[in-house]
matplotlib code that plots the C-alpha trace (Angstrom):
import matplotlib.pyplot as plt

x = [3.8, 2.0, 2.3, 4.5, 2.4, 3.3, 5.3, 3.1, 5.7, 5.1, 1.8, 2.8, 6.1, 3.7, 1.6, 4.7, 6.0, 2.6, 2.6, 6.1, 5.2, 2.3, 4.0, 6.7, 3.7, 2.0, 5.4, 6.0, 2.7, 2.7, 6.3, 5.1, 1.8, 4.1, 6.7, 7.2, 9.4, 12.7, 16.2, 19.2, 21.9, 24.4, 23.1, 23.2, 26.7, 26.8, 28.9, 27.5, 27.8, 28.3, 27.2, 27.0, 26.9, 24.5, 24.9, 21.0, 19.9, 16.5, 15.9, 18.9, 17.9, 18.8, 15.7, 17.0, 14.5, 15.2, 13.7, 11.5, 11.1, 11.7, 8.7, 9.3, 6.0, 5.8, 3.8, 6.0, 9.5, 10.2, 11.1, 9.0, 10.4, 7.7, 7.9, 10.6, 11.9, 14.9, 14.3, 10.4, 8.2, 7.3, 4.7, 6.5, 6.8, 10.0, 10.4, 13.3, 13.0, 15.5, 15.6, 16.3, 18.4, 16.3, 14.9, 12.0, 9.9, 6.3, 4.2, 5.2, 5.1, 1.8, 1.1, -2.4, -4.8, -5.6, -9.3, -8.5, -5.7, -6.7, -3.2, -1.0, 0.6, 4.1, 5.8, 8.2, 8.8, 6.3, 6.5, 5.0, 4.5, 3.1, 0.0, 0.6, -2.9, -4.4, -1.0, -1.3, 1.5, 0.2, 1.2, -0.1, 0.2, 3.3, 4.8, 4.9, 5.1, 2.7, -0.4, -1.8, -3.4, -6.8, -8.6, -5.2, -3.4, 0.5, 0.3, -1.3, -4.2, -5.2, -4.3, -3.5, -3.1, -1.3, -1.9, 1.2, -0.1, -2.8, -1.0, -4.0, -3.8, -6.8, -7.7, -8.7, -9.1, -8.8, -8.6, -7.6, -4.6, -3.5, -3.6, -5.3, -8.9, -10.5, -10.5, -7.4, -3.7, -2.2, 1.4, 2.0, 5.8, 8.7, 6.7, 6.8, 4.5, 4.4, 2.1, 1.3, 0.9, -1.1, -3.5, -3.9, -3.5, -1.2, 0.3, 1.7, 3.7, 5.1, 5.8, 5.5, 2.4, 1.9, 4.8, 3.5, 0.5, 0.0, -2.6, -3.9, -5.5, -8.3, -8.2, -11.9, -13.3, -10.9, -10.3, -7.8, -8.2, -5.9, -4.8, -3.9, -1.5, -0.7, 3.0, 4.6, 8.2, 9.1, 7.8, 9.6, 9.9, 12.6, 12.9, 13.3, 10.2, 10.0, 7.5, 8.9, 6.7, 8.5, 7.7, 4.8, 6.1, 6.9, 10.3, 11.1, 15.0, 16.4, 14.8, 14.9, 12.7, 12.2, 11.3, 12.2, 15.2, 16.4, 15.9, 18.1, 18.9, 18.3, 19.3, 16.6, 14.8, 11.3, 8.7, 4.9, 2.6, -0.7, -2.2, -1.4, -1.7, 1.5, 4.9, 7.8, 11.2, 14.0, 17.3, 20.2, 23.5, 24.8, 23.0, 24.0, 25.0, 22.0, 20.8, 17.6, 16.6, 18.4, 17.5, 15.8, 14.0, 13.1, 15.1, 12.3, 15.1, 17.2, 14.6, 16.4, 16.1, 18.8, 19.6, 21.9, 23.4, 21.7, 22.9, 23.4, 22.3, 18.8, 17.0, 17.4, 21.3, 21.8, 24.4, 26.4, 26.4, 27.9, 26.7, 26.7, 27.6, 27.5, 25.6, 23.7, 21.6, 18.9, 17.7, 14.4, 14.3, 18.0, 17.6, 21.0, 22.4, 25.5, 27.7, 28.5, 32.0, 31.2, 34.3, 32.2, 29.5, 27.0, 28.3, 25.3, 21.6, 18.6, 15.6, 14.0, 14.1, 15.5, 13.6, 14.0, 13.6, 13.2, 13.6, 17.1, 17.6, 18.8, 18.2, 18.1, 19.3, 19.7, 22.3, 23.3, 26.2, 26.4, 23.4, 22.6, 21.7, 23.7, 21.7, 22.9, 22.3, 23.2, 23.0, 23.4, 23.6, 22.3, 20.1, 17.0, 14.2, 11.1, 7.5, 6.9]
y = [-69.5, -70.3, -67.7, -68.1, -68.2, -65.3, -66.2, -66.8, -64.3, -61.0, -60.2, -60.4, -58.2, -55.7, -55.2, -54.8, -52.3, -50.3, -50.6, -49.1, -46.3, -45.4, -45.7, -43.4, -40.9, -41.2, -40.2, -37.4, -35.9, -36.7, -34.8, -31.8, -31.3, -31.3, -28.9, -25.3, -22.4, -23.3, -21.9, -23.8, -23.4, -24.0, -20.6, -18.7, -17.4, -17.0, -13.7, -10.6, -11.1, -14.7, -17.5, -20.8, -24.2, -26.2, -30.3, -31.3, -34.4, -36.3, -37.4, -37.0, -33.9, -35.3, -33.6, -33.1, -30.3, -26.6, -23.2, -23.1, -20.8, -20.9, -20.0, -19.8, -21.0, -19.2, -21.5, -24.8, -22.9, -24.4, -23.6, -25.1, -26.2, -27.2, -28.7, -27.9, -28.7, -29.9, -33.2, -33.1, -31.2, -32.4, -31.4, -32.9, -30.6, -30.7, -29.2, -27.8, -27.1, -24.5, -25.3, -29.1, -28.5, -31.2, -32.1, -34.2, -34.8, -34.1, -34.6, -37.3, -36.5, -37.2, -37.4, -37.2, -34.4, -31.6, -32.4, -35.9, -35.2, -31.9, -30.6, -28.3, -30.3, -30.7, -27.1, -24.7, -20.7, -19.8, -17.3, -18.0, -16.2, -16.8, -15.3, -15.2, -14.1, -17.6, -19.5, -20.6, -21.1, -19.3, -19.5, -18.5, -20.5, -21.7, -23.3, -26.9, -29.4, -32.1, -32.6, -33.0, -29.3, -28.4, -29.6, -31.3, -28.4, -28.0, -24.9, -24.8, -22.2, -22.1, -20.0, -22.2, -22.1, -25.0, -25.8, -27.4, -29.0, -30.6, -31.4, -29.9, -28.0, -25.5, -24.3, -20.8, -19.2, -20.2, -18.5, -18.6, -20.7, -18.1, -14.1, -12.1, -11.1, -8.3, -11.0, -12.9, -12.2, -13.3, -14.1, -17.8, -17.5, -15.7, -12.9, -11.4, -12.3, -11.2, -10.9, -7.6, -8.1, -4.4, -4.8, -8.5, -9.1, -10.8, -8.5, -9.8, -7.8, -8.7, -12.1, -14.1, -12.4, -10.1, -8.1, -4.9, -5.4, -5.0, -7.4, -7.8, -11.2, -10.6, -13.8, -13.2, -13.0, -15.3, -13.1, -11.3, -7.4, -5.3, -2.4, -0.2, 2.2, 5.4, 4.7, 1.1, -0.2, -1.5, -4.8, -7.2, -10.8, -12.8, -9.8, -9.9, -8.9, -8.8, -7.0, -4.4, -5.0, -1.9, 0.7, -1.0, -1.1, -4.1, -3.7, -4.8, -4.9, -5.8, -8.4, -8.9, -6.4, -6.4, -9.9, -13.3, -14.0, -10.2, -8.4, -7.1, -7.1, -4.1, -3.1, -0.7, -0.3, 0.3, 0.4, 0.1, 1.7, -0.3, 2.5, 4.8, 2.3, 3.9, 2.7, 5.0, 4.9, 4.7, 6.6, 5.2, 6.3, 2.8, -0.5, -4.1, -4.6, -5.4, -9.0, -11.1, -14.3, -13.0, -14.4, -11.9, -11.9, -9.3, -9.6, -8.5, -8.5, -5.9, -4.6, -4.6, -6.3, -9.1, -9.9, -12.6, -14.1, -13.8, -13.8, -10.8, -12.2, -12.9, -15.6, -18.5, -18.0, -17.3, -20.1, -17.8, -14.7, -13.7, -15.3, -13.5, -14.8, -11.6, -10.6, -6.9, -5.2, -2.8, 0.0, 1.7, 4.9, 5.8, 4.3, 2.6, -0.5, -1.9, -4.7, -7.2, -8.9, -12.2, -14.7, -17.4, -17.7, -20.3, -21.3, -20.2, -21.2, -23.0, -21.0, -17.9, -16.4, -16.9, -17.2, -15.8, -17.1, -14.4, -16.9, -17.7, -14.3, -16.0, -15.8, -19.7, -20.5, -23.7, -24.5, -27.6, -29.6, -32.5, -34.7, -33.2, -29.7, -27.6, -25.7, -22.5, -19.5, -16.1, -13.7, -9.7, -8.7, -10.0, -7.0, -7.1, -9.0, -6.8, -7.7, -8.0]
z = [-20.5, -17.2, -14.7, -11.7, -8.7, -6.2, -3.1, 0.2, 2.0, -0.6, 0.9, 4.4, 3.1, 1.7, 4.8, 7.1, 4.6, 4.8, 8.5, 8.6, 6.4, 8.6, 11.6, 10.5, 9.4, 12.9, 14.5, 12.3, 13.0, 16.7, 16.7, 14.9, 17.3, 20.2, 18.9, 20.5, 20.0, 22.0, 22.6, 20.9, 23.5, 20.7, 19.3, 22.6, 22.2, 18.5, 17.8, 16.0, 12.0, 12.2, 9.8, 11.3, 9.6, 11.7, 11.8, 12.0, 13.3, 12.6, 8.9, 6.6, 4.4, 1.1, -0.5, -4.0, -4.9, -5.1, -5.8, -2.8, -0.1, 3.8, 6.2, 10.3, 12.0, 15.4, 16.8, 16.3, 16.1, 12.8, 9.4, 6.5, 3.3, 0.7, -2.6, -5.2, -8.7, -10.6, -12.5, -11.7, -9.1, -5.8, -3.0, 0.2, 3.4, 5.6, 8.8, 10.4, 14.2, 15.4, 18.8, 18.6, 15.3, 13.7, 10.2, 9.5, 6.5, 7.9, 4.8, 2.3, -1.7, -2.9, -6.8, -8.4, -9.6, -6.9, -7.4, -5.6, -3.3, -1.8, -1.8, -4.0, -6.8, -7.1, -7.9, -7.4, -7.9, -5.4, -2.5, 0.8, 4.3, 7.8, 9.0, 12.8, 13.6, 12.3, 12.9, 9.3, 6.4, 3.3, -0.1, -3.6, -6.9, -8.7, -11.9, -12.5, -15.6, -14.0, -15.5, -11.8, -11.8, -11.7, -15.0, -16.0, -16.6, -15.5, -13.1, -9.5, -10.0, -6.5, -3.3, 0.0, 3.5, 5.5, 9.5, 10.3, 13.7, 11.7, 8.8, 6.8, 3.6, 2.6, -0.9, 0.1, -3.4, -7.2, -10.3, -14.1, -15.4, -17.6, -17.0, -14.5, -13.9, -11.6, -8.6, -9.4, -9.7, -13.0, -11.3, -11.2, -10.7, -9.2, -7.5, -3.9, -0.9, 2.4, 5.5, 6.7, 10.2, 10.7, 7.9, 8.6, 4.7, 2.5, 0.1, -3.6, -6.0, -9.5, -10.9, -14.5, -15.8, -13.1, -13.2, -12.1, -10.0, -6.3, -4.9, -1.1, 0.0, 2.7, 5.0, 6.3, 3.0, 1.5, -1.9, -3.6, -4.6, -7.0, -5.1, -8.0, -6.4, -8.7, -8.4, -8.5, -8.9, -12.4, -13.5, -11.5, -10.8, -8.6, -6.5, -2.5, -0.5, 3.2, 5.6, 8.0, 11.1, 13.0, 10.4, 8.9, 5.3, 2.9, 1.4, -2.2, -3.6, -6.8, -9.1, -12.7, -15.2, -19.0, -19.9, -19.1, -21.6, -22.6, -19.3, -16.7, -13.0, -10.7, -7.3, -6.4, -3.1, -2.8, 0.2, 0.1, 2.5, 2.9, 4.8, 2.2, -0.8, -2.2, -3.2, -2.6, -4.4, -1.6, -2.6, -0.2, -0.9, -1.2, -2.1, -2.9, -6.6, -9.0, -8.7, -8.6, -6.6, -3.5, -0.2, 2.5, 5.6, 8.2, 11.4, 14.3, 17.1, 15.4, 13.3, 9.9, 6.6, 5.8, 2.6, 1.4, -2.1, -5.5, -8.9, -11.6, -14.9, -16.7, -15.1, -17.8, -17.8, -14.1, -14.0, -16.7, -14.7, -11.2, -8.3, -4.9, -1.3, 0.2, 3.4, 3.5, 6.2, 5.5, 7.8, 6.7, 9.2, 7.9, 4.4, 4.6, 3.2, 5.0, 3.8, 6.3, 6.7, 8.2, 8.2, 6.7, 4.5, 2.6, -0.7, -2.4, -1.7, -2.7, -1.6, -2.7, 0.7, 4.1, 7.4, 10.6, 13.8, 16.6, 19.6, 18.6, 16.8, 13.6, 10.0, 8.1, 4.9, 3.0, 0.1, -1.8, -0.8, -3.4, -3.2, 0.3, 1.7, 4.1, 6.6, 7.8, 10.3, 10.7, 13.6, 12.7, 16.3, 19.6, 20.4, 22.6, 21.4, 20.6, 19.7, 16.1]

ax = plt.figure().add_subplot(projection="3d")
ax.plot(x, y, z, "-o")
ax.set_aspect("equal")
plt.show()
């Protein structure tokens, strides 16, 4: 059968399509470089203990992927939403600028082996943080089902930084796919990760295949080290973990222990001092019920830890257990958890941790709303802004 000749307009349409895509990407990059932290006037008079459903402008946030983390970038005044999973794994980057109430996809989904793309493969289940000294987004490895990982393996086996303004990823460390070694955390999913502003290191605890190890990442030497404290929390994953800058401790709450399919959820509170290389189990009189995968962040304005939601069942069956939509506040100096009573709350969450914007004094959370996403903010107290 003779081949039908290509229509003469097809190449032209293809060129126009490519030009449109490139123009959009250039516009996004230009938008990002001009961003800075700004006050959102709609949030100026937000009352204490209030969740507010935002109505963002910009790109329609219909991104279907979940199980990601939110990180606030202090240079651009925006919250990063990277990758995710649910019927496939992706590696695109979205940014929510709080001041202008705008979502934009700033880095598109790129498929291909990470040796070729120089970017993390499509993934979810990671934790991430923000290095305020270098102005970089920082994340460790994660889980994936794609064959695009280093060497054709399904897991990302790297540690990465992202410069949002330059839209540039850098692989700063790499290690084995399975298990740990003296210079590489074995955890590949569901660990906790924070940036210790005082020690200027990233701190990692727990996770799949690394459930009771405490690691530190040195940004100057670009390497991990196992801290091996004498006392540690139970083996954990899907726990909440934040850095309390006022008290120079890392706070861990809840999580799942005892195995992926036959474990249990906890409601223990622990604090780690890098200066002492020591974990301390706290003993609050009242605490949130046991849960895993709750969202948490550090409120640097009021110097407390904020916690929302989570679920109380073993991870693979999380949809069969109780899901929480409650809001709690933890004060380290008094070792006190306080349940808040906002009139309105998100229906749940699609993220592993919240982000906090000190300029607008709100925590940011994202939850699913059908095929789209909802963006929520929460104010604990108006307070006075402190230096973190």
